[in-house]
C-alpha positions as CSV (number, residue, x, y, z in Angstrom):
1,X,30.6,-22.3,91.3
2,X,29.9,-19.1,93.2
3,X,27.3,-17.0,91.3
4,X,29.2,-13.7,91.6
5,X,29.7,-10.9,89.1
6,X,32.3,-12.8,87.1
7,X,30.1,-15.8,86.4
8,X,27.1,-13.7,85.8
9,X,28.9,-11.6,83.2
10,X,30.3,-14.7,81.5
11,X,26.7,-16.0,81.2
12,X,25.6,-12.6,79.9
13,X,28.1,-12.9,77.0
14,X,26.9,-16.4,76.2
15,X,23.1,-15.7,76.1
16,X,22.5,-12.0,75.6
17,X,22.6,-9.8,72.5
18,X,25.6,-7.4,72.4
19,X,23.6,-4.2,72.0
20,X,24.4,-3.0,75.5
21,X,27.9,-4.3,75.6
22,X,28.9,-6.3,78.7
23,X,27.9,-4.7,82.0
24,X,30.6,-4.1,84.7
25,X,28.6,-5.6,87.6
26,X,25.5,-7.7,88.1
27,X,23.0,-6.3,90.7
28,X,21.0,-8.7,92.9
29,X,19.0,-6.8,95.4
30,X,18.2,-3.3,96.6
31,X,16.5,-1.2,99.3
32,X,15.9,2.5,98.9
33,X,18.8,3.8,96.9
34,X,21.1,1.1,98.1
35,X,21.8,-1.9,95.8
36,X,24.1,-4.9,96.1
37,X,25.9,-6.8,93.4
38,X,26.4,-10.6,93.3
39,X,29.8,-10.2,95.1
40,X,28.0,-8.5,98.0
41,X,29.3,-5.1,97.3
42,X,26.9,-2.2,98.2
43,X,26.4,0.9,96.1
44,X,24.3,4.0,96.3
45,X,22.3,4.2,93.1
46,X,22.4,7.9,92.0
47,X,21.1,7.0,88.6
48,X,17.8,5.5,89.8
49,X,17.4,3.1,87.0
50,X,17.8,6.1,84.6
51,X,15.1,8.2,86.4
52,X,12.8,5.1,86.8
53,X,13.0,3.9,90.4
54,X,11.3,7.0,91.8
55,X,10.8,5.6,95.3
56,X,13.9,3.5,95.2
57,X,13.9,-0.3,95.5
58,X,11.6,-2.4,97.7
59,X,9.4,0.5,98.7
60,X,6.7,-1.0,101.0
61,X,3.8,0.9,99.4
62,X,4.7,-0.4,95.9
63,X,5.3,-3.9,97.2
64,X,2.0,-3.9,99.0
65,X,0.1,-2.6,96.0
66,X,1.6,-5.0,93.6
67,X,1.2,-8.0,95.9
68,X,-2.5,-7.2,96.5
69,X,-3.2,-6.7,92.8
70,X,-1.5,-9.8,91.4
71,X,-3.7,-11.9,93.8
72,X,-6.8,-10.3,92.3
73,X,-6.1,-9.7,88.6
74,X,-2.8,-10.0,86.8
75,X,-3.8,-9.1,83.2
76,X,-6.8,-7.8,81.3
77,X,-6.9,-7.6,77.5
78,X,-8.0,-4.3,76.0
79,X,-11.3,-5.8,75.1
80,X,-12.3,-5.1,78.7
81,X,-12.0,-2.3,81.3
82,X,-10.6,-2.7,84.8
83,X,-10.8,-0.3,87.7
84,X,-7.1,0.1,88.4
85,X,-6.3,1.6,85.0
86,X,-9.3,3.8,85.2
87,X,-8.2,5.1,88.6
88,X,-4.8,5.8,87.3
89,X,-6.1,7.5,84.2
90,X,-8.2,9.8,86.4
91,X,-5.1,10.7,88.4
92,X,-3.1,11.5,85.3
93,X,-6.0,13.6,84.0
94,X,-6.0,15.5,87.3
95,X,-2.3,16.0,87.1
96,X,-2.7,17.8,83.8
97,X,-5.4,20.2,85.3
98,X,-7.5,19.6,82.2
99,X,-10.6,17.5,82.1
100,X,-10.3,17.2,78.3
101,X,-7.2,15.0,78.9
102,X,-7.4,11.4,77.6
103,X,-5.0,8.6,78.3
104,X,-3.5,5.8,76.2
105,X,-1.5,3.3,78.2
106,X,1.5,1.4,76.8
107,X,4.8,0.1,78.2
108,X,7.7,2.4,77.3
109,X,8.6,5.9,76.3
110,X,9.3,4.8,72.7
111,X,5.8,3.3,72.5
112,X,4.2,6.5,73.9
113,X,6.1,8.6,71.3
114,X,5.0,6.1,68.5
115,X,1.4,6.8,69.5
116,X,2.1,10.5,69.4
117,X,3.3,10.1,65.8
118,X,0.0,8.5,64.9
119,X,-1.8,11.4,66.5
120,X,0.3,13.8,64.4
121,X,-0.6,11.9,61.2
122,X,-4.3,12.0,62.0
123,X,-4.1,15.7,62.8
124,X,-2.3,16.9,59.6
125,X,0.3,14.5,58.1
126,X,3.9,13.5,58.4
127,X,5.8,16.7,58.9
128,X,7.3,16.8,62.4
129,X,9.8,19.1,64.0
130,X,12.1,17.8,66.7
131,X,15.4,18.9,68.3
132,X,18.9,18.1,67.4
133,X,20.3,16.0,70.3
134,X,16.9,14.9,71.5
135,X,16.1,11.3,72.5
136,X,12.6,9.9,72.0
137,X,13.3,6.2,71.8
138,X,14.8,3.5,69.6
139,X,11.8,2.0,67.7
140,X,11.8,3.2,64.1
141,X,9.3,5.9,64.5
142,X,10.6,7.2,67.8
143,X,14.2,6.9,66.4
144,X,13.1,9.1,63.5
145,X,12.3,11.8,66.1
146,X,15.6,11.2,68.0
147,X,18.1,13.8,67.0
148,X,21.3,11.9,67.5
149,X,23.1,10.6,64.4
150,X,25.0,7.9,66.3
151,X,21.7,6.2,67.1
152,X,20.0,6.9,63.7
153,X,22.5,6.4,60.9
154,X,22.7,2.6,60.9
155,X,19.0,2.4,60.5
156,X,18.2,4.8,57.6
157,X,15.9,5.4,55.9
158,X,13.7,6.5,58.7
159,X,10.3,8.1,58.7
160,X,10.2,10.9,56.1
161,X,9.1,14.4,57.0
162,X,11.0,14.9,60.3
163,X,13.2,18.0,60.6
164,X,15.6,18.6,63.5
165,X,16.5,22.1,64.7
166,X,18.8,23.4,67.3
167,X,17.4,22.9,70.8
168,X,16.6,26.1,72.7
169,X,16.8,28.3,69.6
170,X,13.5,30.1,69.2
171,X,14.4,31.6,65.8
172,X,15.4,28.2,64.4
173,X,12.1,26.8,65.6
174,X,10.1,29.6,64.2
175,X,11.8,29.3,60.8
176,X,11.2,25.5,60.7
177,X,7.4,25.4,61.6
178,X,4.9,26.2,59.0
179,X,1.2,25.6,58.1
180,X,2.1,22.0,56.9
181,X,3.8,21.0,60.2
182,X,1.8,18.4,62.0
183,X,3.6,18.4,65.4
184,X,6.5,19.8,67.3
185,X,8.0,17.5,69.9
186,X,10.3,18.7,72.6
187,X,11.7,17.6,76.0
188,X,11.5,20.1,78.8
189,X,15.1,19.1,79.5
190,X,17.1,16.9,77.1
191,X,18.1,14.0,79.4
192,X,20.1,11.6,77.2
193,X,21.9,14.6,75.5
194,X,23.4,15.4,78.9
195,X,20.7,17.1,80.9
196,X,20.5,20.1,78.5
197,X,18.2,22.9,79.9
198,X,16.7,25.4,77.4
199,X,16.5,29.1,78.0
200,X,13.6,30.4,80.0
201,X,10.6,31.1,77.7
202,X,11.6,28.4,75.1
203,X,8.6,26.2,75.6
204,X,6.3,29.2,75.9
205,X,7.5,30.4,72.5
206,X,7.1,26.9,71.1
207,X,3.5,26.9,72.2
208,X,2.9,30.2,70.4
209,X,4.6,29.1,67.2
210,X,2.5,25.9,67.1
211,X,-0.6,27.9,67.7
212,X,0.2,30.3,64.9
213,X,0.7,27.5,62.5
214,X,-2.0,25.0,63.7
215,X,0.6,22.4,64.7
216,X,0.4,20.2,67.8
217,X,2.9,20.7,70.6
218,X,4.0,17.4,72.2
219,X,6.0,17.3,75.4
220,X,8.2,14.3,75.9
221,X,8.2,14.1,79.7
222,X,9.7,10.6,79.9
223,X,12.7,11.7,82.0
224,X,11.3,15.0,83.4
225,X,7.9,13.7,84.4
226,X,6.3,12.2,87.5
227,X,7.7,15.0,89.7
228,X,11.4,14.6,89.1
229,X,11.8,18.3,88.1
230,X,9.6,19.7,90.8
231,X,6.3,19.6,88.8
232,X,4.4,16.7,87.5
233,X,5.7,16.9,83.9
234,X,8.5,19.4,83.8
235,X,6.9,22.1,81.6
236,X,4.5,23.7,84.0
237,X,6.8,26.6,85.0
238,X,6.5,27.9,81.5
239,X,2.7,28.4,81.9
240,X,1.8,26.3,78.8
241,X,-0.6,23.6,78.0
242,X,0.7,21.0,75.4
243,X,-1.5,19.0,73.1
244,X,0.3,15.8,73.9
245,X,2.3,14.5,76.8
246,X,4.3,11.3,76.8
247,X,5.5,9.8,80.1
248,X,7.1,6.5,81.1
249,X,10.2,5.5,83.2
250,X,9.1,6.6,86.7
251,X,5.4,6.2,86.1
252,X,5.4,2.6,87.2
253,X,8.0,3.1,90.0
254,X,10.1,0.4,88.4
255,X,7.5,-1.6,86.6
256,X,7.1,-1.2,82.8
257,X,4.4,1.4,82.2
258,X,4.0,4.4,79.9
259,X,1.3,6.7,78.7
260,X,0.4,9.1,76.0
261,X,-1.9,11.9,77.2
262,X,-3.8,14.1,74.8
263,X,-5.4,17.4,75.6
264,X,-8.0,19.5,73.9
265,X,-8.9,18.7,70.3
266,X,-6.0,16.2,70.1
267,X,-8.2,14.0,72.4
268,X,-10.7,13.5,69.5
269,X,-8.3,12.1,67.0
270,X,-8.1,8.4,68.0
271,X,-11.2,6.3,67.4
272,X,-11.8,2.6,67.8
273,X,-9.1,0.6,66.2
274,X,-6.6,3.5,65.8
275,X,-4.0,2.0,68.1
276,X,-3.5,-0.6,70.8
277,X,-1.1,-2.3,73.2
278,X,-1.6,-5.8,74.7
279,X,0.1,-5.0,78.0
280,X,-0.8,-1.3,78.2
281,X,-2.4,-0.4,81.5
282,X,-1.6,-3.7,83.0
283,X,-3.3,-4.0,86.4
284,X,-0.2,-4.8,88.3
285,X,1.9,-2.0,86.8
286,X,-1.1,0.4,87.2
287,X,-1.4,-0.5,90.8
288,X,2.3,0.4,91.3
289,X,1.8,3.7,89.5
290,X,-1.1,4.6,91.8
291,X,1.0,3.9,94.9
292,X,3.8,6.1,93.4
293,X,1.6,9.0,92.8
294,X,0.0,8.7,96.2
295,X,3.4,8.7,97.9
296,X,4.7,11.7,95.9
297,X,1.6,13.6,97.0
298,X,1.7,12.5,100.6
299,X,5.4,13.2,101.1
300,X,5.3,16.5,99.1
301,X,8.1,15.3,96.8
302,X,7.4,17.9,94.1
303,X,8.7,20.6,96.5
304,X,11.3,18.4,98.2
305,X,12.9,17.4,94.9
306,X,13.7,21.0,94.2
307,X,15.2,21.4,97.6
308,X,17.4,18.3,97.3
309,X,18.4,19.1,93.7
310,X,19.5,22.6,94.7
311,X,21.5,21.2,97.5
312,X,23.3,18.8,95.2
313,X,24.0,21.5,92.6
314,X,25.3,24.0,95.1
315,X,27.6,21.5,96.7
316,X,28.9,20.1,93.4
317,X,29.5,23.4,91.6
318,X,32.8,24.5,93.4
319,X,34.5,21.1,93.0
320,X,37.6,21.0,90.9
321,X,37.0,19.9,87.3
322,X,33.4,20.9,87.3
323,X,32.5,23.5,84.7
324,X,28.7,23.7,85.1
325,X,25.9,21.9,86.9
326,X,22.6,22.0,85.1
327,X,19.2,20.6,85.3
328,X,16.1,20.9,87.6
329,X,15.0,19.1,90.6
330,X,16.6,15.6,90.8
331,X,17.5,15.5,87.1
332,X,21.1,16.8,87.1
333,X,23.9,17.0,84.6
334,X,27.4,17.7,85.9
335,X,29.6,19.1,83.1
336,X,33.3,18.3,83.7
337,X,36.5,19.4,82.0
338,X,38.8,17.5,79.7
339,X,36.3,14.8,78.7
340,X,36.8,13.0,82.0
341,X,33.2,12.0,82.6
342,X,33.6,8.3,81.8
343,X,36.7,8.1,84.0
344,X,34.9,9.8,86.9
345,X,31.9,7.5,86.5
346,X,34.1,4.4,86.7
347,X,35.9,5.8,89.7
348,X,32.6,6.7,91.5
349,X,31.5,3.1,91.0
350,X,34.8,1.9,92.6
351,X,33.8,4.1,95.5
352,X,30.3,2.7,95.8
353,X,28.2,5.1,93.7
354,X,26.4,4.5,90.5
355,X,26.2,7.4,88.1
356,X,26.0,7.7,84.3
357,X,28.4,9.3,81.8
358,X,25.8,10.7,79.4
359,X,28.7,11.8,77.2
360,X,32.4,12.3,77.6
361,X,31.7,15.7,79.2
362,X,28.6,15.1,81.3
363,X,27.8,13.0,84.4
364,X,24.1,12.5,84.7
365,X,22.4,11.7,88.0
366,X,18.7,11.0,88.8
367,X,18.5,9.5,92.2
368,X,15.3,8.2,93.8
369,X,13.2,10.8,95.7
370,X,13.8,9.0,98.9
371,X,17.5,10.0,98.8
372,X,18.5,11.4,102.2
373,X,20.6,14.4,103.0
374,X,23.2,12.1,104.5
375,X,23.4,10.1,101.3
376,X,23.7,13.3,99.3
377,X,26.6,14.5,101.5
378,X,28.2,11.1,101.1
379,X,27.8,11.3,97.3
380,X,29.3,14.9,97.2
381,X,32.3,13.8,99.3
382,X,33.0,10.9,97.0
383,X,32.6,13.0,93.9
384,X,35.0,15.6,95.3
385,X,37.5,12.8,96.1
386,X,37.2,11.4,92.5
387,X,37.8,14.8,91.0
388,X,40.7,15.6,93.3
389,X,42.4,12.3,92.2
390,X,41.6,12.7,88.5
391,X,42.4,16.4,88.1
392,X,45.2,16.9,90.6
393,X,46.7,13.4,90.2
């Protein structure tokens, strides 16, 4: 029997949990932002593994780094150090521009945010302020921070002491933070909520409010980090320094790797035995991350991502059915009329482009940094055609 999409998805239903539903296609290989399914159909991946495949698929630098490392050392327990993780930690420290920064490695954004919760407990206690609509992960602690009832309600009771306030509302934040608040956690842009961008000055005000009350400010840069928004973590244009930064997704360039970075006094809170992760800082994943950072710096992607993102936003904005295009760099949310996002996403897939309907109203794209101007123009043309068909009939 031919191992195409149909057979693969039949197998999916016979062996996999149903938490994701059944995928529409099964991908088999990729190069750059091009991917192929098991029926041999080619797509341009404008979702980038949900902001994860920063350099696309099969990037030669990542392949070389991973291949070399796995021949030398594939795993080291946290009883021992190894030079690859130390080199990566040094690079992350440099990216924060703060020598007080200290790194804890883990495997996913949820795990990094779980570690941040522990830091908050050690700092002051259980009271945490997060944003309505925010997404910080699906493990029980990270889910407690997540401000989406559709993901939370089935698993209550969650951690006590977490309060959610309207994102971007400085007055609401000021009202909710007090001398008993241990931590405020915010995304520079809310990715899963539909690429929601706060007003200018919001993170700066959050920093001031936390300082006034002695609370830690945590930045969840899982989607905005690693240069996607034109800076290393996505908060830098606000001129602030957080107490904690969580990153994941693109850090490993497609391999599972995450980190929680503490700065200043927050770096003194963990001591021996406070926390751990068996696979955190895995040599192979760390080698991939070093290759990713080096390539971002060499190709000047921090600046280029802003240029490419602006091009996409400017070309998409006039298209029929588009109400607003928001985001920063190559994290973009396309707000569409009449709750047509899922229909547009399905039609784009039929045209050979992978995008994500983050909600009924928003198409999210987060292409790899290697996306070319020609590929961008091809995407815009297809998106225009989809909207013409759907809105004009």
